[in-house]
N, C-alpha and C positions, 0 to 999 in steps of 0.2 A: 504494500500500500504506500502510495506516495502523494503527499499533500500538494505537490506541484501539479498534479494531474487533475485536480478538482477545485472548484470554487463555487460560491453561491452567495446567497443573501447575507451571510454572516462571515464573509471573507474567504480567503483561500484555505483549504484544508480538507480533512476527512470529516465526513458527517456521519454521526451515529445516532440511532434512536432506539428507544425501548420498544417501539411498535413498528414492525416491518411494513405496515401500511403507509408509514410516513415516507418511505423511499420514493414513491411515485411522484412526489413533489420536487425531487432533487436530481433524479437520474436523467441522462440523455440517452437516446437510442444509438445503437451501433448498427450501421448498415455494412454490407460487404464492401462498400466503396470507401469507408473511413480510412483516411491516410494515417500512417503511423501504427496501425493495428495489425499489420501483416503477420508479425510473429505470433500474436495472440490467435489470429484466425487459423494459422497453420497448426498451432498446438491444439486448439479446440476442435477444429473441423477437418482440415486436410489429413492430419495424422490419424484420424479416426474414420477416414473414408466417409465423411459426412459433408453435406453442402451447407453453407451458411444459410439460415432460414430467411434472411432479408432484413429483419428488424428485431434486434435483441436488446434486452436490458439486463445488466449484470448487477449482482448484489453479493455481498459477503456476509456470512454469519460470523460475528465476532464476540468473544467474551473479553471485556475490557475493564481496566481500572482507570479512574480519572486523575489520580494524583491530587493536585491542589487546583480545583477549578475556580474560575471567576463566573459569577452569575449575572445574567443580563436579560432584559425583556425586549430590548431593541437592537442588540448587537453593537451598540456604540458606547454605552456607559454601564458601569457596575450597578446593578439594581440595589445593592446593599450599601454602596458608597458612591452616590451619583457624581461626585467630583472626580472619580477615577475613570479614565477612558479604558476601554477593553483592549485596544491594540497598542503595541509599542510604537508603530509608525504608520504613515499613510498608505503603505502598500498592503496592509492588513495580512501580513504573513506570519507575524509573531505576536503573541499576546503580551500584555503589559507586564511590568515587573510587579512582584508581590510587595506591597509597602511594608517597610520595617523589617525585612528579612536580610540577614547577613550570612554568608556572602549573597550578593544580589541574585535572585532567581526569577524566572518568568512563570506565570501561571501555566499549567499543563493542559488545561481544557476549558472550554466555555460551555456552560449549561444555559440554554435559552429557556426561560420560564414563560409560560403562557399567561395571558391576562393583559390588562391595560398597562402601558409603560409608565 
């Protein structure tokens, strides 16, 4: 899994949910013409004497631990400390530093809470 391959409403990264039905909001389809997926197509289809079905959505079942998460309702600020931004920089690749922690460390995950911001 590589966070550089995905992105969405809450920045670049890997998206995990407790409910598999949530994935349909975030995945994009793979057609047999997608550039850069030739090795994957060969592994999944050609090497198994199968044809690509034309439109496929991939998902992984993962058991994860979050480490030290930051909580947000809007993906921009910490819902428990609104003065704290969620991301370390404008590229939204790395989460903010955990306040008051030495040596400095970044949050390991973002939990997006439902309900009004």
